[in-house]
Every structure is written in structure tokens, then in C-alpha cells.
PAZAPA-4460 file (N, C-alpha, C; in steps of 0.05 Angstrom, whole numbers, plus 32768, in hexadecimal, padded with zeros to 4 digits):
% residues 313
    n_x    n_y    n_z   ca_x   ca_y   ca_z    c_x    c_y    c_z   seq   type   mol
   8942   8815   857B   8940   8832   857D   8955   883D   8591     1      M     A
   895D   8855   858C   8970   8862   859E   8960   8871   85B4     2      R     A
   8964   8869   85CD   8954   8873   85E3   8964   887E   85F9     3      L     A
   8957   888F   8609   8960   8895   8625   894C   8888   8637     4      A     A
   8955   887F   864E   8942   8874   8662   8944   8886   867B     5      F     A
   892D   888E   8685   892C   88A0   869C   891A   8894   86B2     6      M     A
   8926   888A   86C7   8917   887E   86DD   8929   887A   86F5     7      G     A
   891C   8875   870C   892C   8872   8724   8926   885A   8735     8      S     A
   890C   8855   873D   8906   8840   8750   8904   8824   8744     9      P     A
   88FE   8811   8755   88FA   87F5   874C   88E6   87F3   8736    10      D     A
   88D1   8803   8737   88BB   8802   8723   88C6   8805   8706    11      F     A
   88DB   8814   8703   88E6   881A   86E8   88F9   8804   86DE    12      A     A
   8903   87F3   86EF   8918   87E0   86E7   890E   87CD   86D2    13      V     A
   88F6   87C0   86D4   88EE   87AE   86BF   88EE   87BB   86A3    14      P     A
   88E6   87D4   86A1   88E6   87E1   8687   8902   87E5   867C    15      A     A
   8914   87ED   868D   8930   87EF   8684   893B   87D5   867B    16      L     A
   8937   87C0   868A   8940   87A6   8682   8933   879C   8668    17      L     A
   8919   87A2   8666   890A   8799   864D   8915   87A7   8635    18      G     A
   8919   87C1   8637   8923   87D0   8620   893F   87C7   8618    19      L     A
   8950   87C2   862B   896B   87B8   8625   896A   879C   8619    20      H     A
   8959   878B   8624   8957   8770   861A   894B   876F   85FE    21      G     A
   893B   8782   85F7   892F   8783   85DC   8942   878E   85C7    22      A     A
   8959   8796   85CF   896D   87A0   85BC   896D   87BD   85B6    23      G     A
   895D   87CD   85C5   895D   87EA   85C0   8978   87F5   85CA    24      H     A
   8981   880A   85BC   899A   8817   85C4   8994   882C   85D9    25      E     A
   899D   8827   85F1   8998   883A   8607   89B0   884C   860A    26      I     A
   89AE   8864   8600   89C4   8877   85FF   89CC   8881   861A    27      A     A
   89B9   8884   862C   89BE   888E   8647   89A7   8887   8659    28      A     A
   89AD   8883   8672   8999   887E   8687   899A   8895   869B    29      V     A
   8983   88A2   869F   8981   88B8   86B2   8972   88AE   86CB    30      Y     A
   897D   88B4   86E3   896F   88AC   86FB   8977   88BF   8712    31      C     A
   8969   88BC   8728   896F   88CD   8740   898B   88C8   874A    32      Q     A
   8998   88DC   8755   89B3   88D8   8760   89B2   88C5   8778    33      P     A
   89C8   88B8   877E   89CA   88A8   8797   89C3   88B9   87AF    34      P     A
   89B5   88AC   87C3   89AC   88BA   87DB   89B6   88AB   87F4    35      K     A
   89BA   88BA   880A   89C3   88AE   8823   89AE   8899   882C    36      P     A
   89B8   8882   8836   89A5   886E   883F   89B4   885C   8854    37      A     A
   89A4   884F   8864   89AF   883D   8878   89BA   884B   8890    38      G     A
   89C4   883C   88A3   89CE   8847   88BC   89E5   885A   88B8    39      R     A
   89F6   8854   88A5   8A0E   8864   889F   8A09   887B   888C    40      G     A
   89F1   887D   8881   89E9   8891   886E   89FC   8891   8856    41      Y     A
   8A05   887A   884E   8A16   8878   8836   8A04   887D   881D    42      A     A
   8A10   8889   8808   8A01   888E   87F0   89F9   8874   87E2    43      L     A
   89E0   8871   87DC   89D6   8859   87D0   89C9   8860   87B5    44      R     A
   89D2   8853   879F   89C5   8859   8785   89A9   884D   8784    45      P     A
   8998   8859   8773   897D   884F   8770   897D   8835   8760    46      C     A
   8967   8826   8761   8966   880C   8752   896C   880E   8735    47      P     A
   8963   8823   8727   8968   8826   870B   8986   882A   8706    48      V     A
   8994   883A   8716   89B1   883D   8712   89BF   8823   8716    49      Q     A
   89B8   8813   872A   89C4   87F9   872E   89C1   87E7   8716    50      I     A
   89A8   87E6   870B   89A2   87D5   86F4   89B1   87DF   86DC    51      A     A
   89B2   87F9   86D7   89BF   8804   86BF   89DD   87FF   86C0    52      A     A
   89E9   8802   86D7   8A06   87FE   86D8   8A0D   87E0   86D4    53      E     A
   89FC   87CE   86DD   8A00   87B2   86D7   89FF   87AC   86BA    54      R     A
   89EF   87BC   86AB   89ED   87B8   868E   8A03   87C7   867F    55      L     A
   8A13   87D6   868D   8A28   87E6   8681   8A1F   87FF   8672    56      G     A
   8A08   880A   867B   89FD   8821   866E   8A07   883B   867B    57      L     A
   8A07   8850   866B   8A0F   886B   8674   89F9   8875   8687    58      D     A
   8A00   887C   86A0   89ED   8885   86B4   89F2   88A3   86BA    59      V     A
   89DC   88B2   86BA   89DE   88CF   86C0   89CB   88D5   86D7    60      R     A
   89D4   88E4   86EA   89C4   88EA   8702   89C3   8908   8708    61      T     A
   89B8   8918   86F6   89B6   8934   86FC   89A3   893A   8713    62      P     A
   89A8   894F   8722   8997   8956   8738   8980   8968   872F    63      T     A
   8983   8974   8718   896D   8985   870D   8970   8985   86EF    64      R     A
   895A   898C   86E2   895A   898D   86C5   894E   89A8   86BA    65      L     A
   8939   89B2   86C7   892B   89C9   86BD   893D   89E2   86BD    66      R     A
   894F   89E5   86D0   8960   89FC   86D2   897D   89F6   86CA    67      A     A
   8981   89E1   86BA   899C   89D9   86B2   899D   89D6   8694    68      D     A
   89A3   89EC   8686   89A5   89EB   8669   89BA   89D7   865F    69      P     A
   89D0   89D3   866E   89E4   89C1   8665   89DA   89A4   8665    70      A     A
   89CA   899D   8679   89BE   8982   867A   89AB   897E   8663    71      A     A
   899C   8993   865D   8988   8992   8647   8997   898E   862C    72      Q     A
   89AD   899D   8628   89BC   899B   8610   89C9   897F   860D    73      Q     A
   89D3   8974   8623   89DF   895A   8622   89CA   8945   861B    74      A     A
   89B2   8948   8624   899C   8936   861D   8996   8938   8600    75      F     A
   8993   8950   85F5   898E   8954   85D9   89A4   8948   85C7    76      A     A
   89BC   894A   85D1   89D3   8940   85C1   89D3   8921   85BE    77      A     A
   89C3   8913   85CE   89C1   88F6   85CB   89B3   88EE   85B1    78      L     A
   89A4   8900   85A5   8996   88FB   858B   8986   88E2   858D    79      R     A
   8972   88E3   859E   8961   88CB   85A5   894A   88C8   8592    80      L     A
   8941   88AF   858F   8928   88AA   8583   8911   88AF   8597    81      D     A
   8916   88A7   85B0   8901   88AB   85C5   890F   88AA   85E0    82      A     A
   8902   88B5   85F4   890A   88B1   8610   88F4   88A3   861F    83      S     A
   88FB   888E   862D   88E8   887F   863D   88EA   8888   865A    84      V     A
   88D4   8890   8666   88D3   889B   8682   88C2   8889   8693    85      V     A
   88CC   8882   86AB   88BD   8872   86BE   88C4   8879   86DA    86      A     A
   88B3   888A   86E7   88B8   8892   8703   88D4   889D   8706    87      A     A
   88DB   88B0   86F6   88F6   88BC   86F6   88FA   88CD   870F    88      Y     A
   88E8   88E0   8714   88EA   88F0   872C   88F2   890D   8727    89      G     A
   88F8   8914   870E   88FE   8930   8707   88EB   8938   86F0    90      L     A
   88E3   8952   86F0   88D1   895C   86DB   88E3   8963   86C3    91      I     A
   88DA   895A   86AB   88E9   895F   8693   88E0   8979   8687    92      L     A
   88F3   898B   8681   88EC   89A4   8674   88E5   89A0   8657    93      P     A
   88D7   89B4   864C   88CE   89B2   8630   88E4   89AA   861C    94      R     A
   88FC   89B6   861E   8911   89AE   860A   8917   8990   860B    95      P     A
   8916   8984   8622   891C   8967   8624   8904   8957   861A    96      M     A
   88EC   8960   861F   88D4   8952   8615   88D4   8951   85F6    97      L     A
   88DE   8967   85EA   88DD   8969   85CD   88F6   895E   85BF    98      D     A
   890B   8958   85CE   8924   8951   85C1   8923   8936   85B2    99      A     A
   8919   8920   85BD   8918   8907   85AF   8905   8908   8597   100      P     A
   890B   88F9   8582   88FB   88F9   856A   88DE   88F2   8570   101      R     A
   88D9   88DF   8581   88BE   88D7   8588   88B6   88E0   85A4   102      R     A
   88C5   88F3   85AF   88BE   88FF   85C9   88C5   88EC   85E0   103      G     A
   88B8   88F2   85F7   88BD   88E3   860F   88A4   88D3   8616   104      C     A
   88A7   88B9   861A   8891   88A7   861F   8892   889E   863C   105      L     A
   887C   88A1   864A   887B   889C   8667   886B   8883   866E   106      N     A
   8875   8873   8680   8867   885C   868C   8859   8866   86A5   107      I     A
   883F   8869   86A5   8831   8873   86BC   881F   885D   86C8   108      H     A
   8821   885A   86E2   8814   8843   86F0   87F7   8849   86F8   109      A     A
   87E7   8852   86E5   87CA   8855   86E9   87BD   8855   86CE   110      S     A
   87A2   8854   86CF   8792   8857   86B7   878B   8874   86B4   111      L     A
   879C   8884   86A8   8797   88A0   86A5   877D   88A6   8698   112      L     A
   876F   88BB   86A0   8779   88D1   86B1   8775   88CD   86D0   113      P     A
   876D   88B5   86D8   876B   88B0   86F5   8787   88AD   8700   114      R     A
   878C   88BA   8716   87A4   88B9   8726   87BD   88C3   8716   115      W     A
   87BB   88DB   870D   87D3   88E9   8705   87E3   88EF   871E   116      R     A
   87FE   88F2   871B   880E   88FA   8732   8821   88E5   873C   117      G     A
   882B   88E8   8755   8842   88DA   875E   883D   88BE   8769   118      A     A
   8825   88B9   8773   8820   889F   8781   8807   8892   8777   119      A     A
   8805   888C   875D   87EC   8881   8753   87E5   8865   875D   120      P     A
   87F9   8854   8762   87F3   8839   876B   87E6   883A   8786   121      I     A
   87F2   8848   8799   87E7   884A   87B4   87CC   8857   87B3   122      Q     A
   87C8   886C   87A3   87AE   887A   87A2   8798   8868   8799   123      A     A
   879D   8856   8786   8788   8844   877C   877F   8831   8791   124      A     A
   8792   8826   87A1   878A   8813   87B6   877C   8823   87CC   125      V     A
   8786   883A   87D4   877B   884A   87E9   875E   8852   87E3   126      L     A
   8758   8857   87CA   873D   8860   87C2   872A   8848   87BE   127      A     A
   8734   8830   87BF   8723   8819   87BB   871B   8814   879E   128      G     A
   872C   881E   878B   8727   881A   876F   8725   87FC   8768   129      D     A
   8714   87F5   8756   8711   87D9   874D   8727   87D1   8739   130      A     A
   8733   87E5   872D   8749   87DF   871A   875C   87F6   8718   131      E     A
   8773   87F1   870E   8787   8805   8707   8795   87FA   86EE   132      T     A
   87AD   8804   86E9   87BB   87FA   86D1   87D3   880B   86CA   133      G     A
   87DB   8809   86B1   87F2   8818   86A7   87E9   8827   868E   134      V     A
   87F3   883F   868B   87EF   884F   8673   880A   8857   8668   135      T     A
   880E   8852   864F   8825   885D   8641   881D   8878   8635   136      I     A
   882B   888D   863C   8822   88A8   8637   8838   88B7   8628   137      M     A
   8830   88C8   8615   8842   88DB   8608   8844   88F3   861B   138      Q     A
   885C   88F8   8625   885E   890D   8639   885C   8929   862D   139      M     A
   884F   893B   863D   884E   8957   8636   8856   8967   864E   140      D     A
   8852   8981   864E   885B   8992   8664   884A   898F   867E   141      A     A
   8832   8983   867C   8821   8981   8693   8828   8969   86A5   142      G     A
   881A   8967   86BB   881E   8951   86CE   880D   8939   86C5   143      L     A
   881A   8927   86B6   880D   890E   86AC   87F4   8915   869B   144      D     A
   87F6   892A   868B   87DF   8933   867B   87E1   892B   865E   145      T     A
   87F7   891F   8655   87FC   891A   8639   87E9   8905   862D   146      G     A
   87E8   8903   8613   87D7   88F0   8606   87E0   88D3   860B   147      P     A
   87CD   88C0   860A   87D2   88A4   8610   87D8   8894   85F7   148      M     A
   87EA   8881   85FA   87F1   8870   85E4   87E7   8853   85E8   149      L     A
   87EB   8848   8600   87E1   882E   8606   87D8   882D   8623   150      L     A
   87C5   881B   8629   87BC   8818   8645   87B6   87FA   864A   151      R     A
   87BA   87F1   8663   87B2   87D6   866A   87A9   87D7   8687   152      E     A
   8792   87CA   868C   8785   87CB   86A7   878C   87B2   86B7   153      A     A
   878C   87B5   86D1   8790   879F   86E4   877C   87A2   86FB   154      V     A
   876F   878C   8702   875C   878C   8718   8769   8790   8733   155      S     A
   875B   879D   8746   8765   879F   8761   8752   878F   8773   156      I     A
   875C   877B   877F   874C   876A   8791   874B   8776   87AD   157      A     A
   873A   876B   87BE   8738   8775   87D9   8750   8770   87EB   158      G     A
   8763   8760   87E1   877B   875A   87F0   8794   8765   87E3   159      T     A
   8791   8772   87CC   87A8   877C   87BD   87B6   8793   87CC   160      T     A
   87D0   8791   87CE   87E0   87A7   87DA   87ED   87B7   87C4   161      T     A
   87F7   87CF   87CB   8806   87DF   87B8   881F   87D0   87AF   162      A     A
   882B   87C0   87C0   8843   87B1   87B8   883B   879D   87A3   163      A     A
   8824   8790   87A6   881B   877D   8791   8818   878B   8776   164      D     A
   880A   87A1   8776   8806   87B0   875E   881F   87BA   8751   165      L     A
   8831   87C4   8762   884A   87CF   8759   8859   87BB   8746   166      H     A
   885B   87A2   874F   886A   878F   8740   885C   8787   8726   167      D     A
   8842   8785   8727   8832   877E   870F   8833   8794   86FB   168      V     A
   882F   87AD   8704   882E   87C4   86F2   884A   87CA   86E6   169      L     A
   885F   87C5   86F5   887A   87C9   86EA   887F   87B7   86D2   170      A     A
   8876   879E   86D4   887A   878B   86BD   8869   8793   86A6   171      V     A
   8850   879B   86AB   883E   87A3   8696   8849   87BC   8688   172      I     A
   8852   87CF   8698   885D   87E7   868C   8874   87E2   867A   173      G     A
   8886   87D0   8681   889D   87C9   8670   8893   87BD   8656   174      A     A
   887F   87AB   8658   8875   879E   863F   8867   87B2   862D   175      R     A
   8856   87C4   8639   8848   87D7   8629   885B   87EB   861B   176      L     A
   8870   87F2   8629   8883   8805   861D   8891   87F9   8605   177      M     A
   8898   87E0   8606   88A4   87D2   85EF   8891   87D3   85D8   178      L     A
   8877   87CE   85DD   8863   87CF   85C8   8861   87EB   85BD   179      R     A
   8860   87FF   85CE   885D   881B   85C4   8874   8823   85B2   180      A     A
   888C   881B   85B8   88A3   8822   85A7   88A2   8815   858C   181      L     A
   8898   87FC   858C   8897   87ED   8572   887F   87F5   8562   182      V     A
   8868   87F7   856F   884F   87FC   8560   8849   8819   855A   183      E     A
   8855   882B   856A   8850   8848   8566   8832   884E   8564   184      D     A
   8822   8846   8579   8805   8849   8577   87FD   8866   8577   185      P     A
   87E5   886C   856B   87DC   8888   856B   87D6   8891   8587   186      P     A
   87DA   88AA   858C   87D5   88B5   85A7   87B7   88BD   85AA   187      S     A
   87AD   88BA   85C2   8791   88C1   85C9   8791   88D4   85E0   188      V     A
   8784   88EC   85DD   8784   88FF   85F3   8776   88F3   860B   189      P     A
   877F   88FA   8623   8772   88F1   863B   8756   88FE   863E   190      Q     A
   8743   88F0   8649   8729   88FC   864E   872B   8914   8660   191      P     A
   8719   8927   865C   8719   893F   866D   870D   893A   8689   192      A     A
   86FC   8925   868B   86F0   891F   86A4   86FD   8907   86B1   193      D     A
   86F8   8903   86CB   8704   88ED   86DA   8720   88F1   86E2   194      G     A
   872A   8909   86E2   8745   890F   86EA   8748   890E   8708   195      V     A
   875B   88FF   8713   8761   88FF   8730   877F   8901   8733   196      T     A
   8788   8909   874B   87A4   890D   8750   87AD   88FC   8768   197      Y     A
   87C5   88F1   8766   87D1   88E2   877C   87EA   88F0   8785   198      A     A
   87E7   8900   879B   87FE   8910   87A4   8815   88FE   87AF   199      P     A
   882C   890A   87B0   8844   88FD   87BB   883E   88F5   87D8   200      K     A
   8846   88DD   87E0   8841   88D4   87FB   8857   88DD   880E   201      L     A
   884F   88E1   8827   8862   88E6   883C   8860   88D0   8850   202      T     A
   8874   88CD   8861   8875   88B8   8875   885D   88BA   8888   203      R     A
   8855   88D2   888F   883F   88D5   88A2   8824   88CD   8897   204      D     A
   8823   88CA   887C   8809   88C1   8870   8801   88A6   887A   205      A     A
   8815   8896   8884   880F   887B   888D   8803   887A   88A9   206      G     A
   8803   8890   88B8   87F8   8890   88D3   87DA   888A   88D2   207      R     A
   87D0   8877   88E2   87B4   8870   88E2   87A4   8884   88F1   208      I     A
   878E   888D   88E5   877A   889E   88F3   8763   888B   88FA   209      D     A
   8761   8883   8913   874E   886F   891B   8731   8879   891A   210      W     A
   872D   8893   8917   8712   889D   8914   8707   8898   88F8   211      T     A
   8718   8890   88E5   870E   8889   88CA   8701   886D   88CB   212      R     A
   86F2   8867   88B6   86E4   884D   88B6   86F7   8836   88B0   213      D     A
   86EF   881E   88B8   8701   8807   88B7   8709   8801   889A   214      A     A
   86F7   8804   8887   86FD   87FE   886C   8714   8810   8862   215      V     A
   8713   8829   8868   8727   883C   885F   8742   8835   886C   216      A     A
   8742   882D   8885   875B   8827   8893   8768   880E   8887   217      I     A
   8757   87F9   8882   8762   87E1   8876   876E   87E7   885A   218      E     A
   8761   87F8   884B   876C   8800   8831   8787   880E   8834   219      R     A
   8788   881F   8849   87A1   882E   884E   87B8   881B   8853   220      Q     A
   87B3   8805   8862   87C8   87F2   8867   87D2   87E5   884D   221      V     A
   87BF   87DE   883C   87C7   87D2   8822   87D4   87E6   880F   222      R     A
   87CA   87FF   880F   87D4   8813   87FD   87F0   881C   8803   223      A     A
   87F7   881C   881D   8812   8826   8825   8825   880F   882B   224      F     A
   8821   87F8   881F   8833   87E2   8821   8844   87E1   8807   225      D     A
   885E   87E5   8808   886F   87E6   881F   8875   8803   8829   226      P     A
   8870   8817   8819   8877   8832   8822   8860   8845   881D   227      W     A
   885A   8858   8830   886A   885E   8848   8865   884C   8860   228      P     A
   8854   8837   885C   884D   8826   8872   8837   8832   8882   229      G     A
   8828   8822   8891   8812   882B   88A2   8819   8826   88BF   230      T     A
   8813   8838   88D0   881C   8835   88EC   8808   8842   8900   231      F     A
   880A   8839   8918   87FC   8846   892F   8810   8847   8946   232      T     A
   8807   8852   895C   8818   8854   8973   880D   8843   898A   233      I     A
   881C   8831   8994   8814   8820   89AA   8827   8826   89C2   234      L     A
   881B   8832   89D7   882A   8839   89EF   8844   8848   89E8   235      R     A
   8841   885B   89D7   8858   886D   89D0   886B   8862   89BC   236      G     A
   8866   8849   89B2   8879   883C   899F   886A   8839   8984   237      V     A
   8879   883D   896E   886D   8839   8954   8868   881C   894E   238      T     A
   884F   8816   8947   8847   87FA   893F   883F   87FB   8921   239      L     A
   884F   87EF   8910   8848   87ED   88F4   8832   87D9   88F0   240      K     A
   881F   87E0   88E0   8809   87CE   88D9   880E   87C4   88BD   241      V     A
   8815   87AB   88BA   881C   87A0   88A0   8805   8792   8892   242      L     A
   87F1   8789   88A1   87D9   877D   8896   87C2   8780   88A9   243      A     A
   87AA   8783   889F   8792   8786   88B0   877A   877D   88A1   244      A     A
   8764   8777   88AF   874B   876E   88A4   8734   877D   88B0   245      A     A
   8720   8784   88A0   8708   8790   88AB   86F7   877B   88B9   246      V     A
   86EE   8781   88D2   86DE   876E   88E1   86C8   877E   88EF   247      V     A
   86B5   876E   88FB   869F   877B   8909   86AA   8785   8924   248      C     A
   869F   879B   892E   86A7   87A6   8947   86A2   87C3   8949   249      G     A
   86A0   87CE   8961   869C   87EB   8964   86A6   87F3   897F   250      S     A
   86AC   880C   8981   86B6   8817   899A   86C3   8832   8995   251      G     A
   86D0   883D   89AA   86DE   8856   89A7   86F5   8852   8994   252      V     A
   86F7   8862   897F   870C   885E   896B   8728   885C   8977   253      P     A
   8737   8848   896E   8752   8843   8978   8753   8830   8990   254      G     A
   873C   8827   899A   873C   8815   89B1   873E   87F8   89A9   255      T     A
   874F   87E9   89B7   8752   87CC   89B3   8738   87BF   89BE   256      V     A
   872B   87AF   89AE   8711   87A3   89B6   8713   8787   89C1   257      L     A
   8728   8778   89BB   872A   875C   89C4   8747   8754   89C6   258      D     A
   874C   873A   89C9   8767   8730   89CC   8773   8727   89B1   259      D     A
   8768   8731   899B   8772   872A   8980   877A   8743   8970   260      R     A
   8780   8758   897D   8788   8772   8971   8772   877C   895E   261      L     A
   8759   877B   8967   8743   8788   8958   8740   87A4   8963   262      T     A
   8741   87B8   8951   8741   87D4   8959   8728   87E2   894E   263      I     A
   871B   87F0   8960   8703   87FF   8957   870B   8817   8945   264      A     A
   86FB   881B   8931   86FF   8832   891E   86E7   8845   8920   265      C     A
   86E8   885A   8911   86D2   886C   8911   86B8   885E   8908   266      G     A
   86BB   884B   88F7   86A4   8839   88EF   86AF   881E   88EC   267      K     A
   86A5   880A   88FB   86AF   87EF   88F9   86CA   87EB   8908   268      G     A
   86D8   87D6   8901   86F1   87D0   890E   8704   87C2   88FB   269      A     A
   871D   87C2   8902   8731   87B2   88F3   8740   87A0   8906   270      V     A
   8747   8789   88FC   8758   8777   890B   8774   8778   88FF   271      Q     A
   8788   877F   890F   87A3   877F   8906   87AD   8763   8904   272      L     A
   87B6   875A   88ED   87BF   873E   88E9   87DD   873A   88E7   273      T     A
   87EB   8750   88E0   8808   874E   88DF   8813   876A   88E6   274      R     A
   8826   876A   88FA   8830   8783   8904   884E   8782   8908   275      V     A
   8859   8799   890E   8876   879B   8913   887C   87B3   8925   276      Q     A
   8889   87AE   893B   8893   87C3   894C   88AD   87CE   893F   277      L     A
   88B1   87E8   8944   88CA   87F4   8939   88E2   87E5   8942   278      A     A
   88F3   87DE   892F   890C   87D0   8936   8909   87B3   893B   279      G     A
   88F1   87A8   8938   88EC   878B   893D   88E3   877E   8923   280      R     A
   88E4   8763   8922   88DA   8755   890A   88BC   8756   8907   281      P     A
   88B2   8755   88EF   8895   8753   88EA   888B   8738   88F4   282      A     A
   8872   8738   88FD   8866   871E   8907   8848   871F   8906   283      M     A
   883C   8707   8905   881F   8705   8906   8815   870F   8921   284      A     A
   87FC   8719   8921   87F1   8725   8939   87F1   8712   8951   285      A     A
   87EB   86F8   894C   87EA   86E6   8963   8806   86E2   896F   286      D     A
   881A   86E1   895E   8836   86DF   8968   883D   86F8   8977   287      A     A
   8835   870F   896D   883B   8729   897B   882E   8729   8996   288      F     A
   8815   8720   8998   8807   8721   89B2   8812   870D   89C6   289      L     A
   8820   86F9   89BD   882C   86E6   89D1   8843   86F4   89DF   290      R     A
   884F   8708   89D3   8866   8716   89E0   885F   8732   89EA   291      G     A
   8847   873C   89E4   8840   8757   89EC   8823   8757   89F5   292      H     A
   881E   8761   8A0C   8803   8762   8A17   87F5   877B   8A0C   293      S     A
   87DF   8776   89FE   87CF   878D   89F3   87B2   8786   89FA   294      V     A
   87AA   878B   8A13   878F   8783   8A1C   8779   8795   8A11   295      P     A
   8760   878B   8A10   874A   879C   8A08   8749   87B6   8A18   296      P     A
   8742   87CB   8A0A   8742   87E5   8A17   875B   87F6   8A12   297      G     A
   8771   87E8   8A08   8789   87F7   8A00   8783   880A   89EA   298      T     A
   878E   8822   89EB   8789   8836   89D7   87A1   8838   89C3   299      I     A
   879B   8835   89AA   87AE   8839   8995   87AE   8857   898D   300      M     A
   87C4   8864   898E   87C4   8881   8987   87C7   8884   8969   301      A     A
   87B9   8899   8960   87BA   889F   8943   87B3   88BC   893F   302      G     A
   879C   88C1   8933   8792   88DC   892F   8776   88DD   893B   303      H     A
   8770   88F2   8948   8754   88F7   8951   874C   8912   8945   304      V     A
   8733   8913   893C   8729   892C   8930   8720   893F   8946   305      R     A
   8726   8959   8942   871E   896E   8954   870E   8982   8944   306      T     A
   8704   8996   8952   86F4   89AB   8945   8705   89BA   8930   307      A     A
   871F   89BB   8934   8730   89CA   8922   873E   89B9   890D   308      S     A
   8739   899F   890D   8746   898D   88FA   874D   8973   8906   309      G     A
   8765   8969   8903   876E   8950   890E   8789   8953   891B   310      S     A
   878D   8944   8930   87A6   8946   893F   87AF   892A   8947   311      A     A
   87C9   8925   8948   87D4   890C   8950   87D2   8909   896E   312      A     A
   87CD   88F0   8977   87CD   88EB   8993   87DE   88D2   8999   313      V     A
***
């Protein structure tokens, strides 16, 4: 089939490689423009652009689509059978949704209608869902509201991180998309009930609020691995929390309870098992404590609730 591929991050790369390897004709690859990165802020292309250029494919990086008739006309001129979309990052206007013969097919990393939106993998872990998965969806003008073509579920264990799910779901999405293109399965409308939304994450979402219960904080650590990461403040310095476990314990939220980095939460406690100071290598908690004194009674800063809401401390 003659396709366009539209995606930007690592999650989309297996699908691009799978489509190319299966012999589909990829007329153009659309992805986010290169962005400044690193200490020198040099422009860095996204993972999909890197992969597409290695395959010798035509790469296009428009900054907008909805207000760019020329970009829409150039897309229509490709005369596509279908467009495959995976975490592209730009909203497709109606003329582009309708241009390919079979429309635009999206790889969405959740079991729709649960977790529509920008961060479905993290949302599933954060909520304590028992499973998530991939849905191949026929795109329409709404936010992940189109009819479903194929779905596949994956269990979420008590130790599963967003990074674990990301890699598994990316492979599943690539495989399901190949099936959808070959089989052309009938579409099924999404159920009207059970709709939830996963908003775009910000870096501050990773700040630990120690007044929350221990189970929620441990899920936060797993949900935000690797991005935006979970962190607290230790003596004015950012301490990244890379792994944690729910343990018995109680005390004033944010207080270190023992010599093993056990921290009191609003309910229960968590033991930090892997941490990283800003600018330093990651290390197990026992190794960290050999080089840094964190005696019982030390306060980890995060968020405390007040009568008017919550504030960082």
C-alpha cells in the first residue's frame, strides 16, 4: 500500500520499521521539527526522523497543519491509500483526515475509551489499572474518539513501569497496524461509558506530595519512569526517586523514619530503593547513604496541603 507515516518519538519507530520491512510504499514521513537539546542547544531530530533518514525516506517536518493550506494540499497530492499515525504531536485537520483512500489510522497506547489523550501509558500505571493495551483506531476530528479496528490487552504488574509498558506496547502497535492494513477489519464505535482522559504531563507533575498515601506515591514513581521522573527536595537539592517500595510505617508526611530511607506518607510509608542527586549517577539507596548522611527526622520537601490548596515546601 502507498502510505504516509506520521510520528515523532521512540514509541513510533517500531511501526515505521515494520511498515517499511513489510514492503509498503512509504511516500512521506511526517514528524516534529528538530528541537534544541543538550548543553549546546544544538538542533536534534526526533527518533522517527533519524530512523526515516536511515531508510532513505522523504521526511517532512511542518510546524503546523491546521492553518497551512499548502501543507494540506501537499499531503493530498501524495495520493495515499492510508496514513499511519503514532504519537505524531500535531492535530490533523479534516482535509488531511479525509485525503487518504482509507483515511488515517492511529496507534493509540490504551484500551479505548479509557485514557484518551497525550499520556495514556503513564495514566494507566498511575491509576493502578490491572491492564492496558493498544487500540488501532480510525481517526476522526475528535480527541481519540474514532471507531476501533483492533485491540490487544497487556497486564500491568505491581512492579511494571511506564518504560516497561512503552517498549511492549510499541511492538504490539506495530504488529497490529500491519494486521489492520492487510485485513481491513470492520470498525466498531467506542463505548459511550468508561471514557477517561490522560492530560499532557509537565515536569512538575513528578514532584512528590508526601501527604498522599504510600501506594499512590509508589505508583507515581513507576508511572513517571523515565519522564518526567519523580523527585523530592533534600536539603535544598533535587533528589530523583527512581524506585521505591510500599512499607509499614507512619509519621509526619515527608519525615525520614529510619536509616534505610523510609519516608512517612499521608498514609503508610515508602522506602526509596534507588535514587539520584542532580548531576550525579543513579545508585541504590544503601550506596547513596554511605556517602550522604540522612538521619531519621530529616524532612523531605514536597507539597503540603493548606486550607487554600497545596503549596511546595
